C-alpha positions as CSV (number, residue, x, y, z in Angstrom):
1,M,18.8,15.1,27.5
2,N,19.7,12.9,30.7
3,I,18.4,9.4,30.1
4,F,19.8,7.7,33.1
5,P,19.3,5.8,35.1
6,L,17.5,3.3,32.9
7,I,16.4,-0.2,33.0
8,A,16.0,-2.8,30.0
9,I,14.5,-6.3,29.8
10,G,15.6,-8.8,27.2
11,Y,17.4,-12.5,26.5
12,C,20.9,-13.4,26.2
13,T,22.3,-15.9,24.1
14,T,24.9,-17.9,25.9
15,N,27.5,-20.7,25.1
16,N,28.0,-23.9,26.5
17,Q,30.1,-22.4,29.4
18,G,27.2,-19.9,30.0
19,E,29.0,-16.9,28.7
20,I,26.8,-14.0,27.2
21,L,27.4,-14.0,23.4
22,D,24.6,-11.1,22.7
23,V,21.7,-9.3,24.4
24,R,18.2,-8.8,22.5
25,Y,16.3,-6.2,24.6
26,K,12.7,-6.1,24.5
27,Q,11.8,-3.0,26.5
28,I,13.7,-0.1,27.7
29,C,12.4,2.5,30.2
30,T,13.9,5.6,32.1
31,K,13.4,6.9,35.5
32,G,11.9,9.7,33.8
33,G,9.1,7.8,31.9
34,K,10.7,7.6,28.5
35,E,10.0,4.0,27.2
36,V,10.3,2.1,24.2
37,I,8.7,-1.6,23.7
38,L,10.1,-3.6,20.8
39,T,8.6,-6.9,21.9
40,R,6.7,-7.2,25.4
41,P,8.2,-9.9,27.5
42,S,5.9,-12.6,28.7
43,W,5.5,-11.2,32.5
44,P,2.7,-12.5,34.6
45,S,-0.9,-11.1,34.1
46,G,-1.3,-7.7,36.0
47,F,2.4,-7.3,36.5
48,E,3.0,-3.5,36.0
49,N,6.6,-3.6,34.3
50,K,7.3,0.1,34.9
51,F,10.8,1.4,35.9
52,E,10.1,1.1,39.7
53,K,8.9,-2.4,39.6
54,L,11.8,-3.4,37.4
55,N,14.2,-1.7,39.6
56,D,13.0,-3.7,42.6
57,I,13.4,-6.9,40.7
58,Y,16.9,-6.1,39.5
59,K,18.0,-5.0,42.9
60,A,16.7,-8.2,44.4
61,S,18.4,-10.5,41.6
62,E,21.7,-8.4,42.2
63,E,21.4,-8.7,46.2
64,Y,20.2,-12.4,46.3
65,G,21.3,-13.8,43.0
66,F,18.1,-15.2,42.0
67,N,17.2,-15.9,38.4
68,P,14.6,-13.0,37.0
69,S,13.4,-15.7,34.7
70,T,10.8,-16.5,37.5
71,F,8.9,-13.6,36.6
72,A,8.6,-14.5,32.9
73,H,6.7,-17.7,33.6
74,T,3.0,-18.0,34.5
75,D,2.4,-21.7,34.7
76,P,2.8,-23.0,38.3
77,E,4.2,-26.4,37.0
78,D,7.0,-24.5,35.5
79,T,10.4,-25.0,36.7
80,P,12.2,-22.0,35.6
81,R,15.2,-22.2,37.8
82,D,16.0,-25.9,36.7
83,E,15.6,-24.6,33.0
84,W,17.7,-21.7,33.6
85,E,20.4,-24.0,34.9
86,E,20.0,-26.4,31.8
87,N,20.0,-23.4,29.3
88,K,23.1,-22.2,31.1
89,A,24.9,-25.5,31.0
90,S,24.1,-26.3,27.3
91,G,24.0,-22.7,26.0
92,G,20.6,-20.9,25.0
93,D,18.4,-17.9,26.1
94,L,18.3,-16.4,29.3
95,L,15.9,-13.6,30.5
96,Q,18.1,-10.4,31.6
97,I,17.0,-7.2,33.6
98,H,20.1,-4.7,33.2
99,K,20.3,-1.3,34.8
100,L,22.4,1.6,33.9
101,D,22.5,4.0,36.6
102,K,24.7,6.8,34.6
103,D,27.1,6.9,31.5
104,E,30.2,5.2,32.6
105,P,32.9,3.2,30.6
106,I,31.2,-0.3,29.3
107,K,32.0,-3.1,31.6
108,N,30.3,-6.1,30.2
109,V,28.2,-7.5,27.2
110,K,24.9,-6.1,28.5
111,D,26.2,-2.7,29.0
112,A,27.6,-2.7,25.5
113,Y,24.4,-3.8,23.8
114,L,22.0,-1.6,25.7
115,K,24.1,1.5,24.8
116,L,24.3,0.1,21.2
117,Y,20.3,-0.2,21.3
118,L,20.2,3.4,22.9
119,L,22.1,4.8,19.5
120,S,19.9,2.9,17.0
121,L,16.8,3.8,18.6
122,K,18.0,7.6,18.6
123,W,17.7,7.9,22.2
124,V,21.3,9.5,21.9
125,K,23.3,11.0,19.1
126,P,26.5,9.6,18.2
127,N,29.3,10.7,20.1
128,S,27.3,11.5,23.2
129,L,27.8,8.3,25.0
130,N,30.9,6.8,26.9
131,L,31.8,3.8,25.1
132,D,35.1,3.2,26.3
133,G,35.8,-0.6,26.8
134,I,33.2,-1.7,24.2
135,F,35.6,-3.8,22.1
136,S,37.1,-5.6,25.2
137,A,33.4,-6.3,26.5
138,L,32.0,-7.7,23.3
139,P,33.1,-11.3,22.4
140,N,33.9,-12.3,18.8
141,V,30.9,-14.1,17.6
142,A,29.7,-16.2,14.6
143,W,26.8,-14.6,13.2
144,T,24.9,-17.5,11.4
145,N,21.2,-18.0,9.9
146,L,20.3,-19.7,13.2
147,G,21.4,-16.9,15.4
148,P,24.5,-16.1,17.1
149,M,27.0,-18.7,18.2
150,D,30.5,-19.3,19.8
151,P,32.9,-19.6,17.2
152,G,34.5,-22.6,18.9
153,Q,31.0,-24.4,18.7
154,V,30.7,-24.1,15.0
155,E,32.2,-27.2,13.8
156,E,30.4,-29.1,16.4
157,S,27.1,-27.7,15.3
158,R,27.7,-28.7,11.7
159,H,27.2,-32.3,12.8
160,W,23.6,-31.6,13.7
161,V,22.5,-28.8,11.5
162,S,23.0,-29.5,7.8
163,N,22.2,-25.9,6.4
164,L,24.3,-23.8,8.9
165,H,25.4,-20.5,7.2
166,I,28.0,-18.2,8.8
167,R,27.2,-14.7,7.7
168,S,30.2,-13.0,9.5
169,L,32.8,-13.4,12.4
170,D,32.6,-10.1,14.2
171,K,32.0,-8.3,17.7
172,F,29.2,-6.3,16.2
173,P,26.0,-7.8,14.8
174,C,23.9,-6.3,11.9
175,L,21.6,-3.3,12.9
176,T,18.5,-5.1,11.5
177,D,18.8,-8.2,13.2
178,Y,18.2,-6.2,16.3
179,V,16.4,-2.7,15.4
180,I,14.4,-1.9,12.5
181,P,14.8,2.0,12.0
182,P,11.6,3.7,10.6
183,G,11.6,5.1,7.3
184,V,15.1,3.7,6.2
185,R,16.0,1.8,3.2
186,I,19.0,-0.5,3.5
187,A,20.1,-2.3,0.2
188,D,22.5,-4.7,2.0
189,T,21.9,-4.9,5.8
190,S,25.1,-6.7,6.5
191,R,26.8,-3.2,5.9
192,V,25.2,-1.5,8.8
193,R,26.1,-2.4,12.5
194,L,24.0,-2.1,15.4
195,G,24.7,1.2,17.0
196,A,24.2,3.1,13.8
197,Y,22.0,6.2,14.0
198,L,19.9,6.4,10.9
199,S,17.2,9.3,10.6
200,E,14.1,8.8,8.6
201,G,14.7,9.3,4.8
202,T,18.1,8.0,4.8
203,T,18.9,5.4,2.1
204,V,22.1,3.2,2.4
205,M,22.9,1.7,-1.0
206,H,24.8,-1.7,-1.5
207,E,28.2,0.0,-1.4
208,G,27.2,2.2,1.6
209,F,28.4,1.3,5.0
210,V,27.6,2.7,8.4
211,N,29.4,1.8,11.6
212,F,28.4,2.0,15.3
213,N,28.4,5.4,16.7
214,A,28.0,7.1,13.4
215,G,25.0,8.0,11.0
216,T,22.5,10.6,9.8
217,L,20.9,13.6,11.3
218,G,18.3,13.8,8.5
219,P,17.6,12.3,4.8
220,A,20.9,11.1,3.1
221,M,22.0,9.1,0.4
222,I,24.9,6.8,1.6
223,E,26.8,5.1,-1.2
224,G,30.2,5.3,0.7
225,R,31.7,4.6,4.1
226,V,30.5,6.2,7.3
227,S,33.3,5.6,10.0
228,A,32.8,5.2,13.7
229,G,32.1,8.7,15.0
230,V,31.2,10.4,11.7
231,V,27.9,12.4,11.4
232,I,26.4,13.3,8.3
233,G,23.9,16.4,8.1
234,A,20.7,16.2,6.5
235,N,20.2,16.2,2.7
236,S,23.7,15.3,2.1
237,D,25.0,12.8,-0.6
238,L,28.0,10.4,0.1
239,G,29.0,9.3,-3.5
240,G,29.8,5.6,-4.4
241,G,33.1,4.5,-2.8
242,C,33.7,7.5,-0.9
243,S,35.2,7.5,2.6
244,T,35.1,9.3,5.8
245,M,38.1,8.9,8.3
246,G,37.2,7.4,11.6
247,T,39.1,7.5,15.1
248,L,39.1,4.0,16.1
249,S,42.9,3.4,14.8
250,G,45.2,5.0,12.7
251,G,46.1,7.9,15.1
252,N,43.3,10.3,13.9
253,D,41.5,11.9,16.9
254,V,39.5,14.6,15.2
255,K,35.8,13.6,14.7
256,I,34.7,13.9,11.1
257,S,31.2,15.4,10.2
258,V,29.6,16.5,7.0
259,G,27.1,19.2,7.2
260,E,24.0,19.7,5.7
261,D,23.4,19.8,1.7
262,C,26.9,18.5,1.0
263,L,28.0,16.2,-1.7
264,L,31.2,13.8,-1.4
265,G,31.8,12.7,-5.1
266,A,32.5,9.0,-6.1
267,N,35.6,7.6,-4.5
268,S,36.4,10.8,-2.6
269,G,37.9,10.9,0.9
270,L,37.3,13.1,3.9
271,G,39.6,13.9,6.8
272,I,38.3,17.2,8.1
273,P,34.7,18.2,9.3
274,L,32.7,20.0,6.5
275,G,30.5,22.8,7.1
276,N,27.1,23.2,5.1
277,R,26.6,23.2,1.3
278,C,30.2,21.9,0.6
279,I,31.2,19.6,-2.2
280,V,34.4,17.5,-2.6
281,E,34.9,16.7,-6.3
282,A,35.1,12.8,-7.2
283,G,38.5,11.0,-6.5
284,L,39.7,13.9,-4.3
285,Y,41.0,12.9,-0.8
286,I,41.5,15.6,1.7
287,T,43.3,15.1,4.8
288,A,44.0,17.6,7.7
289,G,47.4,18.2,6.3
290,T,46.5,18.5,2.6
291,K,47.9,21.8,1.2
292,V,45.3,23.5,-0.5
293,E,45.1,26.8,-2.6
294,L,42.1,28.9,-1.3
295,I,40.9,31.0,-4.1
296,K,39.1,34.1,-3.0
297,S,39.4,35.8,-6.2
298,K,41.4,35.7,-9.5
299,D,44.1,37.9,-8.0
300,E,43.8,36.5,-4.2
301,I,45.1,32.9,-3.9
302,K,46.4,31.8,-0.3
303,E,48.0,28.3,0.4
304,V,46.6,26.7,3.7
305,K,46.2,23.6,5.2
306,A,42.9,21.7,4.8
307,S,42.5,21.7,8.6
308,E,42.1,25.4,8.6
309,L,39.0,25.1,6.5
310,A,37.2,22.8,8.8
311,F,33.5,23.4,9.3
312,K,33.6,26.5,7.1
313,D,30.4,26.4,4.9
314,D,29.8,26.9,1.0
315,L,33.2,25.4,0.0
316,L,34.2,23.6,-3.4
317,F,37.2,21.4,-3.3
318,I,38.6,20.4,-6.6
319,R,42.1,19.1,-7.8
320,N,43.3,21.2,-10.8
321,S,43.6,18.7,-13.6
322,L,46.6,20.5,-15.2
323,T,48.7,20.9,-12.3
324,G,47.4,18.5,-9.7
325,T,46.9,21.3,-7.1
326,V,44.1,20.9,-4.5
327,Q,42.0,24.0,-5.0
328,C,39.1,25.5,-3.0
329,R,36.8,28.3,-3.8
330,Q,33.3,29.2,-3.0
331,N,30.7,26.7,-3.7
332,T,27.8,28.3,-5.6
333,K,26.0,24.9,-6.5
334,S,23.0,23.5,-4.6
335,V,23.0,19.6,-3.7
336,N,19.3,18.3,-4.1
337,L,18.5,14.7,-2.9
338,N,16.0,13.0,-5.2
339,E,12.7,13.0,-3.0
340,D,11.2,9.8,-4.5
341,L,14.6,7.8,-3.3
342,H,14.1,9.2,0.1
343,S,10.4,8.9,0.9
344,N,10.9,5.2,2.4
345,N,7.7,4.2,3.4
């Protein structure tokens, strides 16, 4: 489904130089009528904040350079322009109206956050958006108990805030600081980034990690690493400490995916896309170039590269404990999630 063009309203945090650190979107709406309201902005009474009206404000702000915060104040004695200038000078929250006409490479922080929101709100699936330029667009931010902060201003802030706690220094925030996905359980929220796509019934345990532009397409148990670009099918289980290869660095350009009803054993690793109903035994790391003995019968054994088995269903990958050879045979076992663990009401 084409969701563009779309417009979003939110507030950004700025540093002392007026540079945007993050954007917390409150409402997103498309020209086609799709809409989500996270927290309704404080518009004047009777103002209809639909796509067409917001588009008029956006075009005027771009053409004439006025501050859209004017529309968020109802008290005639307010002086929003002065407040806006003061906030810009000292660092603070500024109202933003941002529009994406089409899916183009990311140019700035507002583009980046809006696309991360689209993923975490599940408007679009992982690998369906153009995220080129996201790392250069996002600033490194000190994520604190008092909100995002410019790392260069942290030490100065300690003089007037005694309980300042730095949770991380990173370009990406935690998912749950911006979006609460319904029907999901996350044991350690610091291990799931904004831009993760988590379907209802997903449980992410303490050792689980889900990057941006990655996630689950149905109920799943995540106790391992879901790297950027990786998609996990419904009713699959990623065991403790397991890993899926990403494409952000290291030269790998193949998008890894796990089909439905699969199991990656504890401390296993995956470097090929799996089909449905596959199992990788604990401790076994499979890369595209891994030599595998494909066992079709007692008398029919063929050596293949693991990449030749990509996307194939009903496979069981093991390592022969006597010879050390990686072997693959038909999987006759089923993977069943514990329903009590995934009814995340």
